[in-house]
TIROTI-461539 format. One line per 4 residues: number of its first residue (from 1); their letters; for each residue x, y, z of N, C-alpha, C. Coordinates in Angstrom, 3 decimals, decimal comma. Layout:
BEGIN
NUM = a = X Y Z X Y Z X Y Z  ...
//
This chain:
BEGIN
1 = mkak = -160,160 -61,949 86,995 -159,041 -62,866 86,715 -159,568 -64,296 86,577  -159,162 -64,953 85,492 -159,624 -66,314 85,264 -158,884 -67,305 86,161  -159,583 -68,348 86,537 -158,978 -69,382 87,378 -157,979 -70,203 86,575  -156,948 -70,705 87,262 -155,971 -71,572 86,610 -156,559 -72,972 86,466
5 = iaiq = -156,348 -73,581 85,302 -156,910 -74,896 84,989 -155,776 -75,903 84,810  -155,876 -77,024 85,503 -154,868 -78,082 85,395 -155,201 -79,000 84,226  -154,198 -79,287 83,398 -154,358 -80,223 82,287 -153,274 -81,281 82,359  -153,552 -82,436 81,799 -152,533 -83,468 81,661 -151,791 -83,190 80,362
9 = gikg = -150,483 -82,971 80,485 -149,697 -82,655 79,299 -149,365 -81,171 79,235  -148,929 -80,734 78,052 -148,524 -79,348 77,852 -149,376 -78,721 76,761  -149,124 -77,461 76,477 -149,840 -76,789 75,405 -149,590 -77,524 74,089  -150,651 -77,704 73,341 -150,574 -78,510 72,126 -151,179 -79,885 72,301
13 = sfhh = -151,464 -80,256 73,559 -152,083 -81,554 73,836 -153,586 -81,477 73,612  -154,243 -82,640 73,625 -155,700 -82,661 73,484 -156,366 -82,040 74,722  -155,756 -82,193 75,896 -156,290 -81,541 77,089 -156,248 -80,016 76,942  -155,191 -79,521 76,318 -155,096 -78,085 76,045 -156,222 -77,649 75,113
17 = qvag = -156,510 -78,463 74,124 -157,590 -78,149 73,191 -158,939 -78,080 73,917  -159,181 -79,035 74,828 -160,422 -79,021 75,607 -160,492 -77,770 76,474  -159,367 -77,396 77,091 -159,337 -76,195 77,937 -159,748 -74,967 77,147  -159,276 -74,870 75,903 -159,630 -73,735 75,068 -161,104 -73,717 74,720
21 = ewfg = -161,658 -74,901 74,426 -163,065 -74,976 74,032 -164,003 -74,790 75,229  -163,583 -75,251 76,400 -164,466 -75,190 77,571 -164,339 -73,860 78,320  -163,085 -73,418 78,536 -162,842 -72,240 79,370 -162,488 -70,983 78,576  -162,028 -71,146 77,332 -161,608 -69,989 76,549 -160,132 -70,063 76,202
25 = adte = -159,777 -69,448 75,083 -158,420 -69,571 74,552 -157,360 -68,935 75,448  -157,728 -67,949 76,256 -156,744 -67,240 77,074 -156,652 -67,800 78,491  -157,139 -69,009 78,690 -157,129 -69,630 80,019 -155,703 -69,897 80,500  -155,438 -69,589 81,757 -154,137 -69,887 82,349 -154,086 -71,363 82,720
29 = leec = -153,007 -72,036 82,323 -152,926 -73,486 82,489 -151,863 -73,892 83,502  -152,165 -74,953 84,220 -151,188 -75,646 85,060 -150,873 -76,953 84,343  -149,693 -77,033 83,721 -149,333 -78,194 82,914 -148,803 -79,302 83,826  -149,396 -80,488 83,719 -149,051 -81,618 84,587 -148,670 -82,816 83,720
33 = msfp = -147,583 -83,478 84,075 -147,088 -84,565 83,239 -147,726 -85,909 83,530  -148,644 -85,955 84,485 -149,373 -87,190 84,742 -150,698 -86,826 85,406  -151,635 -87,762 85,406 -152,919 -87,514 86,065 -152,778 -87,425 87,589  -151,948 -88,261 88,235 -151,761 -88,069 89,687 -151,207 -86,684 90,029
37 = ilvq = -150,298 -86,167 89,209 -149,766 -84,817 89,452 -150,873 -83,784 89,262  -151,743 -84,001 88,275 -152,876 -83,104 88,055 -153,767 -83,056 89,293  -154,092 -84,225 89,825 -154,936 -84,284 91,020 -154,251 -83,570 92,185  -152,956 -83,792 92,335 -152,216 -83,154 93,427 -152,244 -81,637 93,290
41 = slle = -152,204 -81,135 92,070 -152,245 -79,682 91,865 -153,579 -79,100 92,331  -154,651 -79,886 92,200 -155,959 -79,448 92,699 -155,981 -79,484 94,227  -155,469 -80,564 94,797 -155,483 -80,706 96,249 -154,621 -79,643 96,928  -153,568 -79,180 96,239 -152,670 -78,162 96,795 -153,074 -76,748 96,371
45 = nkae = -154,245 -76,640 95,707 -154,791 -75,346 95,278 -153,892 -74,601 94,285  -153,077 -75,354 93,537 -152,315 -74,733 92,460 -153,209 -74,432 91,266  -154,310 -75,159 91,160 -155,310 -74,946 90,111 -156,684 -75,094 90,739  -157,651 -74,391 90,173 -158,999 -74,433 90,732 -159,827 -75,567 90,147
49 = qgim = -159,609 -75,865 88,867 -160,327 -76,941 88,201 -159,342 -77,740 87,350  -159,728 -78,959 87,035 -158,871 -79,807 86,223 -159,650 -80,485 85,115  -158,932 -80,891 84,073 -159,529 -81,607 82,951 -158,878 -82,979 82,884  -159,716 -84,022 82,891 -159,197 -85,383 82,863 -159,900 -86,189 81,787
53 = alen = -159,132 -86,823 80,901 -159,708 -87,774 79,954 -160,197 -88,983 80,729  -161,381 -89,490 80,349 -161,955 -90,604 81,094 -162,192 -91,829 80,217  -162,512 -91,618 78,939 -162,701 -92,766 78,052 -162,567 -92,337 76,599  -162,133 -93,291 75,774 -161,979 -93,057 74,347 -162,772 -94,107 73,581
57 = siag = -163,342 -93,695 72,460 -164,215 -94,597 71,714 -163,466 -95,759 71,071  -162,141 -95,669 70,972 -161,346 -96,771 70,426 -160,621 -97,517 71,550  -159,911 -96,778 72,397 -159,057 -97,396 73,414 -159,823 -97,811 74,660  -161,042 -97,272 74,849 -161,841 -97,645 76,010 -161,607 -96,745 77,211
61 = siip = -161,953 -97,249 78,391 -161,889 -96,465 79,621 -160,460 -96,308 80,119  -160,178 -95,149 80,679 -158,906 -94,916 81,368 -159,180 -95,210 82,837  -159,132 -96,478 83,179 -159,631 -96,949 84,470 -158,946 -96,292 85,670  -157,623 -96,086 85,664 -157,010 -95,457 86,847 -157,589 -94,089 87,180
65 = nyal = -158,130 -93,389 86,182 -158,663 -92,060 86,463 -159,958 -92,109 87,270  -160,730 -93,188 87,094 -161,911 -93,365 87,938 -161,479 -93,443 89,404  -160,432 -94,233 89,657 -159,940 -94,398 91,028 -159,385 -93,095 91,581  -158,705 -92,318 90,746 -158,149 -91,037 91,197 -159,258 -90,086 91,635
69 = idrn = -160,319 -90,012 90,840 -161,437 -89,134 91,168 -162,098 -89,584 92,469  -162,312 -90,877 92,585 -162,978 -91,425 93,767 -162,112 -91,287 95,006  -160,887 -91,722 94,928 -160,011 -91,775 96,102 -159,703 -90,387 96,660  -159,673 -89,393 95,782 -159,337 -88,030 96,212 -160,564 -87,139 96,386
73 = nlhi = -161,747 -87,779 96,336 -163,010 -87,070 96,580 -163,188 -85,844 95,683  -162,818 -86,000 94,418 -163,056 -84,927 93,460 -164,507 -84,974 92,998  -164,984 -83,849 92,500 -166,356 -83,748 92,010 -166,339 -83,482 90,514  -167,076 -84,290 89,768 -167,241 -84,046 88,336 -168,318 -82,985 88,175
77 = igeh = -167,968 -81,859 87,559 -168,926 -80,764 87,410 -169,328 -80,535 85,956  -168,729 -81,290 85,040 -169,077 -81,151 83,633 -168,325 -82,161 82,796  -168,703 -82,277 81,532 -168,013 -83,180 80,613 -167,954 -82,548 79,233  -166,953 -82,980 78,465 -166,761 -82,428 77,124 -166,285 -83,553 76,205
81 = yldi = -166,925 -83,682 75,061 -166,528 -84,694 74,079 -165,721 -84,015 72,970  -164,554 -84,584 72,681 -163,665 -83,999 71,683 -163,399 -84,997 70,561  -163,556 -84,538 69,326 -163,151 -85,343 68,178 -161,627 -85,390 68,140  -161,088 -86,585 68,147 -159,643 -86,770 68,212 -159,102 -87,101 66,823
85 = hmnl = -158,156 -86,289 66,369 -157,511 -86,514 65,075 -156,030 -86,783 65,318  -155,655 -88,047 65,162 -154,274 -88,446 65,388 -153,457 -88,306 64,103  -152,287 -87,706 64,256 -151,424 -87,457 63,098 -149,989 -87,846 63,423  -149,302 -88,327 62,406 -147,899 -88,695 62,546 -147,066 -87,501 62,107
89 = mvlk = -146,243 -86,975 63,009 -145,513 -85,731 62,716 -144,025 -85,893 62,970  -143,234 -85,217 62,138 -141,779 -85,353 62,175 -141,120 -83,989 61,986  -139,824 -83,958 62,228 -139,015 -82,781 61,949 -139,104 -82,460 60,459  -139,132 -81,188 60,146 -139,246 -80,784 58,739 -138,119 -81,402 57,916
93 = gqqi = -138,484 -81,950 56,765 -137,517 -82,587 55,877 -137,458 -84,094 56,021  -137,979 -84,614 57,137 -138,017 -86,063 57,328 -139,216 -86,652 56,586  -139,077 -87,907 56,174 -140,159 -88,623 55,501 -140,560 -89,827 56,350  -141,674 -90,426 56,010 -142,138 -91,574 56,786 -141,143 -92,733 56,713
97 = edie = -140,419 -92,810 55,605 -139,418 -93,876 55,454 -138,233 -93,690 56,397  -138,051 -92,476 56,919 -136,923 -92,193 57,809 -137,214 -92,549 59,264  -138,468 -92,832 59,575 -138,869 -93,012 60,967 -138,423 -94,376 61,507  -137,741 -94,351 62,631 -137,334 -95,577 63,318 -138,137 -95,787 64,609
101 = evhs = -138,536 -94,677 65,245 -139,298 -94,766 66,489 -140,441 -93,753 66,471  -141,552 -94,142 67,080 -142,677 -93,230 67,288 -142,946 -93,149 68,781  -142,924 -91,929 69,312 -143,147 -91,707 70,734 -144,485 -91,008 70,922  -145,280 -91,461 71,885 -146,527 -90,780 72,222 -147,117 -91,378 73,488
105 = hpia = -148,180 -90,746 73,964 -148,904 -91,269 75,121 -149,460 -92,648 74,775  -149,443 -93,598 75,714 -149,897 -94,970 75,405 -151,326 -95,042 74,863  -152,231 -94,187 75,348 -153,604 -94,202 74,852 -153,643 -93,758 73,398  -152,796 -92,791 73,034 -152,725 -92,338 71,641 -152,218 -93,461 70,729
109 = llqc = -151,210 -94,184 71,189 -150,674 -95,291 70,393 -151,716 -96,391 70,215  -152,500 -96,651 71,271 -153,559 -97,661 71,178 -154,568 -97,312 70,090  -154,860 -96,037 69,954 -155,858 -95,600 68,985 -155,378 -95,746 67,532  -154,083 -95,996 67,351 -153,495 -96,053 66,006 -152,888 -97,415 65,703
113 = geff = -153,331 -98,440 66,429 -152,730 -99,767 66,299 -152,760 -100,329 64,891  -153,882 -100,179 64,199 -153,998 -100,741 62,847 -153,031 -100,076 61,882  -152,850 -98,781 62,008 -151,931 -98,064 61,121 -150,514 -98,595 61,263  -150,073 -98,798 62,499 -148,682 -99,202 62,714 -148,433 -100,672 62,394
117 = kgyp = -149,495 -101,452 62,227 -149,292 -102,813 61,739 -148,665 -102,809 60,355  -148,885 -101,750 59,610 -148,293 -101,628 58,275 -146,840 -101,192 58,294  -146,322 -100,888 59,493 -144,929 -100,446 59,620 -144,260 -101,217 60,761  -144,078 -102,525 60,601 -143,523 -103,353 61,693 -142,102 -102,977 62,068
121 = nikl = -141,421 -102,242 61,211 -140,041 -101,843 61,497 -139,966 -100,660 62,459  -141,093 -99,967 62,669 -141,108 -98,798 63,546 -141,352 -99,242 64,989  -140,488 -98,794 65,875 -140,613 -99,105 67,299 -141,548 -98,087 67,950  -142,544 -98,577 68,708 -143,481 -97,703 69,405 -143,005 -97,523 70,849
125 = vesv = -142,875 -96,259 71,260 -142,340 -95,940 72,580 -143,356 -95,077 73,325  -143,755 -95,522 74,512 -144,716 -94,764 75,313 -144,036 -93,571 75,976  -144,725 -92,428 75,957 -144,219 -91,226 76,618 -145,334 -90,599 77,439  -145,028 -89,508 78,120 -145,984 -88,948 79,075 -147,089 -88,149 78,407
129 = dtae = -146,854 -87,678 77,167 -147,827 -86,768 76,568 -147,590 -86,687 75,066  -148,668 -86,475 74,315 -148,543 -86,346 72,862 -147,759 -85,097 72,476  -148,112 -83,962 73,067 -147,480 -82,699 72,689 -146,044 -82,601 73,196  -145,759 -83,202 74,355 -144,399 -83,145 74,904 -143,409 -83,796 73,953
133 = taqr = -143,824 -84,897 73,320 -142,945 -85,555 72,350 -142,700 -84,659 71,150  -143,748 -84,003 70,666 -143,591 -83,082 69,533 -142,638 -81,952 69,895  -142,781 -81,427 71,100 -141,892 -80,359 71,550 -140,440 -80,827 71,618  -140,239 -82,034 72,113 -138,885 -82,583 72,248 -138,226 -82,791 70,889
137 = ikek = -139,010 -83,267 69,927 -138,478 -83,454 68,565 -137,995 -82,120 68,006  -138,779 -81,070 68,224 -138,428 -79,743 67,719 -137,197 -79,188 68,430  -137,210 -79,227 69,767 -136,133 -78,599 70,534 -134,803 -79,312 70,354  -134,841 -80,641 70,261 -133,600 -81,412 70,140 -133,283 -81,783 68,699
141 = qlkh = -134,147 -81,307 67,777 -133,943 -81,589 66,346 -133,733 -83,085 66,102  -134,646 -83,872 66,644 -134,519 -85,326 66,576 -134,914 -85,850 65,195  -133,987 -86,505 64,566 -134,276 -87,182 63,302 -134,624 -88,640 63,584  -135,348 -89,250 62,668 -135,740 -90,659 62,743 -136,727 -90,931 63,890
145 = vaav = -137,270 -89,871 64,501 -138,253 -90,008 65,581 -139,500 -89,225 65,198  -140,649 -89,842 65,397 -141,921 -89,181 65,101 -142,785 -89,125 66,351  -143,756 -88,229 66,317 -144,738 -88,122 67,398 -146,120 -88,380 66,826  -147,022 -88,853 67,688 -148,437 -88,962 67,330 -149,180 -87,936 68,174
149 = gspl = -149,927 -87,069 67,521 -150,641 -86,052 68,277 -151,577 -85,243 67,405  -151,977 -84,104 67,926 -152,988 -83,267 67,275 -152,385 -82,353 66,215  -153,206 -81,889 65,288 -152,731 -80,875 64,328 -152,223 -79,626 65,042  -152,821 -79,301 66,198 -152,383 -78,144 66,972 -150,931 -78,297 67,410
153 = aaem = -150,554 -79,498 67,845 -149,175 -79,736 68,270 -148,207 -79,578 67,104  -148,574 -80,105 65,940 -147,716 -79,967 64,753 -147,523 -78,498 64,413  -148,604 -77,729 64,491 -148,539 -76,300 64,176 -147,696 -75,547 65,197  -147,905 -75,832 66,481 -147,200 -75,099 67,536 -145,692 -75,345 67,504
157 = fgld = -145,298 -76,573 67,159 -143,878 -76,920 67,212 -143,235 -77,033 65,827  -143,943 -76,596 64,801 -143,373 -76,509 63,465 -142,962 -77,842 62,865  -143,764 -78,878 63,078 -143,448 -80,195 62,533 -144,289 -80,475 61,296  -143,783 -81,360 60,454 -144,522 -81,794 59,262 -145,386 -83,006 59,600
161 = ivaa = -146,621 -83,005 59,133 -147,489 -84,174 59,259 -147,273 -85,055 58,036  -146,730 -86,258 58,252 -146,441 -87,155 57,129 -147,557 -88,177 56,925  -148,451 -88,293 57,901 -149,640 -89,149 57,756 -150,714 -88,579 58,673  -151,844 -88,211 58,076 -152,931 -87,588 58,846 -154,050 -88,594 59,092
165 = giht = -154,747 -88,409 60,197 -155,900 -89,260 60,502 -155,553 -90,728 60,603  -154,543 -91,060 61,402 -154,063 -92,456 61,442 -154,774 -93,292 62,509  -155,770 -92,719 63,202 -156,520 -93,491 64,192 -157,335 -94,578 63,496  -157,527 -95,680 64,189 -158,100 -96,887 63,596 -159,499 -96,665 63,040
169 = iksn = -160,358 -95,993 63,801 -161,721 -95,710 63,364 -161,848 -94,204 63,219  -162,351 -93,746 62,085 -162,327 -92,322 61,786 -163,184 -91,505 62,733  -164,266 -92,096 63,264 -165,047 -91,395 64,284 -164,419 -91,707 65,633  -163,487 -90,878 66,037 -162,677 -91,122 67,233 -162,932 -90,002 68,235
173 = ktrf = -163,582 -90,325 69,336 -163,936 -89,310 70,325 -163,401 -89,686 71,699  -163,029 -88,669 72,442 -162,630 -88,873 73,835 -163,542 -88,043 74,723  -163,960 -88,661 75,810 -164,778 -87,967 76,806 -163,864 -87,452 77,915  -163,926 -86,163 78,143 -163,169 -85,514 79,208 -164,141 -85,039 80,278
177 = vivk = -163,702 -85,062 81,527 -164,530 -84,513 82,602 -163,806 -83,336 83,243  -164,609 -82,379 83,721 -164,095 -81,228 84,449 -164,266 -81,532 85,931  -163,184 -81,429 86,697 -163,232 -81,827 88,107 -162,777 -80,688 89,015  -163,339 -80,704 90,236 -162,971 -79,748 91,276 -162,876 -80,485 92,605
181 = tenk = -162,247 -79,848 93,576 -162,220 -80,429 94,920 -163,520 -80,151 95,658  -164,271 -79,139 95,205 -165,560 -78,824 95,807 -166,634 -78,906 94,742  -167,823 -79,316 95,148 -168,914 -79,457 94,198 -169,373 -78,089 93,698  -169,766 -78,036 92,450 -170,359 -76,831 91,879 -171,871 -76,997 91,936
185 = vmpk = -172,527 -76,145 92,706 -173,978 -76,260 92,874 -174,661 -75,730 91,620  -175,429 -76,596 90,971 -176,169 -76,224 89,769 -177,660 -76,322 90,044  -178,462 -75,525 89,352 -179,922 -75,687 89,484 -180,325 -77,087 89,046  -181,269 -77,674 89,756 -181,696 -79,036 89,418 -182,198 -79,137 87,986
189 = tain = -182,789 -78,053 87,487 -183,314 -78,064 86,120 -182,211 -78,133 85,075  -180,970 -77,818 85,474 -179,840 -77,848 84,532 -179,121 -79,187 84,548  -179,434 -80,024 85,538 -178,734 -81,305 85,700 -179,511 -82,413 85,001  -178,867 -83,124 84,091 -179,514 -84,269 83,445 -178,577 -85,459 83,283
193 = kasi = -177,459 -85,442 84,001 -176,536 -86,575 83,983 -175,851 -86,664 85,336  -175,528 -87,892 85,742 -174,847 -88,091 87,016 -173,869 -89,257 86,918  -172,804 -89,160 87,692 -171,833 -90,248 87,844 -171,878 -90,709 89,292  -172,099 -91,996 89,481 -172,194 -92,546 90,831 -171,277 -93,761 90,967
197 = kfel = -170,999 -94,108 92,218 -170,187 -95,292 92,507 -170,848 -96,055 93,645  -170,842 -97,370 93,541 -171,400 -98,156 94,637 -170,730 -99,530 94,679  -170,912 -100,178 95,826 -170,493 -101,567 96,000 -171,714 -102,380 96,386  -171,660 -103,684 96,143 -172,805 -104,559 96,402 -172,400 -105,739 97,272
201 = ddta = -173,350 -106,238 98,028 -173,130 -107,498 98,735 -172,965 -108,624 97,711  -172,206 -109,628 98,086 -171,936 -110,736 97,172 -173,106 -111,715 97,178  -174,220 -111,259 96,611 -175,411 -112,110 96,530 -175,885 -112,173 95,090  -176,475 -113,307 94,727 -176,920 -113,511 93,349 -177,986 -112,478 92,968
205 = gsla = -177,819 -111,879 91,807 -178,831 -110,974 91,278 -178,798 -109,565 91,826  -177,800 -109,242 92,654 -177,775 -107,911 93,278 -177,588 -106,806 92,240  -176,714 -107,030 91,263 -176,502 -106,009 90,237 -177,735 -105,864 89,350  -178,367 -106,989 89,024 -179,575 -106,934 88,194 -180,677 -106,147 88,895
209 = tvln = -180,774 -106,294 90,203 -181,782 -105,562 90,970 -181,527 -104,061 90,915  -180,268 -103,684 91,042 -179,903 -102,270 90,969 -180,241 -101,701 89,587  -179,943 -102,456 88,548 -180,232 -101,984 87,188 -181,732 -101,855 86,963  -182,503 -102,734 87,567 -183,963 -102,639 87,457 -184,492 -101,378 88,129
213 = vmnn = -183,905 -101,014 89,261 -184,307 -99,781 89,937 -184,052 -98,576 89,035  -182,890 -98,547 88,398 -182,571 -97,444 87,489 -183,580 -97,367 86,348  -183,902 -98,523 85,804 -184,863 -98,565 84,701 -186,251 -98,103 85,160  -186,677 -98,564 86,312 -187,999 -98,188 86,827 -188,083 -96,698 87,148
217 = ckln = -186,952 -96,093 87,460 -186,921 -94,655 87,766 -186,602 -93,807 86,533  -186,664 -94,436 85,367 -186,504 -93,739 84,085 -185,096 -93,165 83,888  -184,117 -93,880 84,413 -182,725 -93,492 84,185 -182,165 -94,300 83,028  -181,428 -93,647 82,157 -180,793 -94,328 81,030 -179,318 -94,546 81,368
221 = ltki = -178,929 -95,801 81,488 -177,549 -96,148 81,819 -176,665 -95,961 80,587  -175,694 -95,060 80,666 -174,803 -94,809 79,525 -173,418 -95,392 79,720  -173,085 -95,760 80,958 -171,759 -96,306 81,218 -171,777 -97,100 82,504  -171,177 -98,290 82,486 -170,941 -99,030 83,719 -169,542 -99,612 83,650
225 = qsmp = -168,762 -99,361 84,675 -167,369 -99,785 84,715 -167,103 -100,419 86,067  -166,653 -101,658 86,070 -166,312 -102,312 87,332 -164,828 -102,157 87,616  -164,499 -102,136 88,902 -163,104 -102,019 89,310 -162,872 -102,868 90,554  -161,824 -103,678 90,569 -161,569 -104,528 91,739 -161,361 -103,705 93,007
229 = iier = -161,865 -104,215 94,122 -161,610 -103,611 95,425 -160,372 -104,301 95,992  -159,284 -103,567 96,101 -157,992 -104,160 96,437 -158,046 -104,888 97,775  -158,752 -104,303 98,740 -158,776 -104,883 100,088 -159,648 -106,131 100,173  -160,507 -106,356 99,150 -161,433 -107,492 99,184 -161,326 -108,241 97,851
233 = pfhy = -160,469 -109,241 97,786 -160,249 -109,955 96,515 -161,547 -110,468 95,896  -161,678 -110,253 94,587 -162,819 -110,706 93,786 -164,125 -110,014 94,174  -164,007 -108,831 94,770 -165,140 -107,948 94,974 -164,894 -106,682 94,154  -165,968 -106,033 93,732 -165,826 -104,947 92,775 -166,646 -103,722 93,162
237 = sffv = -166,104 -102,564 92,809 -166,870 -101,320 92,821 -167,433 -101,118 91,422  -168,567 -100,439 91,346 -169,177 -100,132 90,059 -169,281 -98,618 89,896  -168,749 -98,150 88,788 -168,851 -96,739 88,427 -169,875 -96,634 87,300  -170,889 -95,837 87,515 -172,031 -95,801 86,599 -172,358 -94,360 86,219
241 = dvvf = -172,651 -94,152 84,933 -173,177 -92,873 84,451 -174,616 -93,084 84,018  -175,479 -92,155 84,400 -176,886 -92,211 83,998 -177,321 -90,842 83,491  -178,225 -90,845 82,525 -178,852 -89,611 82,067 -180,354 -89,706 82,338  -180,981 -88,560 82,451 -182,408 -88,536 82,795 -183,000 -87,207 82,329
245 = evye = -184,309 -87,181 82,203 -185,001 -85,963 81,792 -185,495 -85,157 82,983  -185,866 -85,856 84,047 -186,435 -85,193 85,219 -185,555 -85,476 86,437  -185,060 -84,422 87,076 -184,148 -84,597 88,207 -184,792 -85,390 89,342  -186,085 -85,191 89,537 -186,776 -85,888 90,627 -186,748 -87,402 90,435
249 = dyek = -186,751 -87,885 89,165 -186,629 -89,321 88,914 -185,280 -89,842 89,397  -184,244 -89,082 89,090 -182,895 -89,452 89,535 -182,791 -89,382 91,052  -183,390 -88,359 91,642 -183,341 -88,194 93,090 -183,999 -89,378 93,799  -185,112 -89,848 93,245 -185,794 -91,013 93,808 -184,913 -92,258 93,713
253 = akei = -184,284 -92,453 92,532 -183,392 -93,594 92,341 -182,217 -93,531 93,310  -181,698 -92,358 93,502 -180,546 -92,170 94,394 -180,880 -92,592 95,826  -182,066 -92,221 96,279 -182,494 -92,589 97,637 -182,624 -94,103 97,778  -183,181 -94,757 96,764 -183,359 -96,213 96,825 -182,005 -96,925 96,760
257 = lalm = -181,148 -96,478 95,846 -179,844 -97,131 95,666 -178,958 -96,970 96,887  -179,083 -95,846 97,559 -178,291 -95,630 98,772 -178,633 -96,662 99,850  -179,880 -97,136 99,851 -180,308 -98,157 100,806 -179,928 -99,566 100,345  -179,927 -99,785 99,021 -179,691 -101,130 98,478 -178,221 -101,500 98,371
261 = tthf = -177,364 -100,506 98,262 -175,948 -100,750 97,996 -175,113 -100,426 99,222  -173,832 -100,791 99,135 -172,889 -100,403 100,184 -171,924 -99,373 99,606  -171,469 -98,450 100,437 -170,523 -97,418 100,021 -171,018 -96,640 98,786  -172,277 -96,248 98,823 -172,851 -95,456 97,731 -172,262 -94,042 97,757
265 = kvlg = -171,935 -93,528 96,564 -171,287 -92,213 96,488 -171,643 -91,540 95,168  -171,947 -90,267 95,230 -172,181 -89,467 94,024 -170,870 -88,783 93,653  -170,371 -89,065 92,451 -169,124 -88,454 91,980 -169,373 -87,132 91,283  -170,586 -86,958 90,766 -170,885 -85,696 90,103 -172,285 -85,676 89,533
269 = eykn = -172,888 -84,476 89,504 -174,182 -84,225 88,877 -173,990 -83,002 87,986  -174,281 -83,155 86,694 -173,897 -82,111 85,750 -174,741 -82,175 84,494  -174,403 -81,389 83,504 -175,147 -81,359 82,250 -174,509 -82,302 81,242  -175,340 -83,077 80,578 -174,884 -84,016 79,559 -174,127 -83,291 78,460
273 = gki = -172,869 -83,679 78,261 -172,035 -83,016 77,265 -172,391 -83,325 75,831  -173,213 -84,331 75,617 -173,586 -84,704 74,242 -174,765 -83,898 73,718  -175,417 -83,143 74,560 -176,583 -82,365 74,136 -176,131 -81,048 73,533
//
C-alpha cells in the first residue's frame, strides 16, 4: 500500500503534478488548502510525506515555507524542479473579452504580472489554489471569471484555455521539496545537496567568514535566504542550500560551521534535483 502524500491544493494543481512525477500517478493524496494545514496533516500522521513549493524562478522564494519547515522540525528528503506553464482558462464559450475577474493563487498571479498589464480592466483576485478556482468555475458555471493554472487543471475541469503560456518569462520553474517529520536515512554516496539554517553573532564579517569556510570546503552555495528573528529585532536567520561532490567535504564544513554559528541546524540532506 502506497503512503498518503500531502499536497497544497487539489487535484489539477502543480503540487498534484509533482506528486505524480515523484511518487507515481496512482498516489493517494491528502489535499490541503494551505501550507500550514499541509504541515499539520504531517504532524497528525494524516499523511506520511508532503510536497511544498519553496521558490519560483519568477516570483522568488516562498519565505513563510522556510519558517514552517524549520519551526515544525520537518526534514527535507528530496527536491523536484517543475516547468510551470501558466494558462488563462474559462468556462466553455467564454472569450478573453468576457473576463472581468481572474482568480488564482497569489504566487501564480505574480508570475503573470506582465501579461495582465495589457488587461487593466481585469480585476486580479487571490485564492487558495490554482486548481480550486478552475473547479469552482466549472461547478458553479461562473461566467466572466477566469482561472490561472496548469493545462492539467483545464483538462480535468473541462475549461477552455483562452491564453496559453502567460507567465512573464517562458523558462518558468518552481522548486518543490519533499518533507517528512522523520529524516530519511540515505547512503552518504547518494547525498550531494544539503539545506542548513544558522544564526550569527552581530559582529562585522561574520557572514563572510562562514561563506569562506563553505568555499574552502568545496561547497557550492546555490541559495541563501535571510529571515528576521522575531524575538530579536534586526537579527536574522540564514537558510542556505549547498551542493558538493564529496560528502566528507560537506561533513567537515558542517562540523566547523556548528562551532562558528549559533543555533546551527540541518534541515535536510538529499540528492540534487537538478542532476
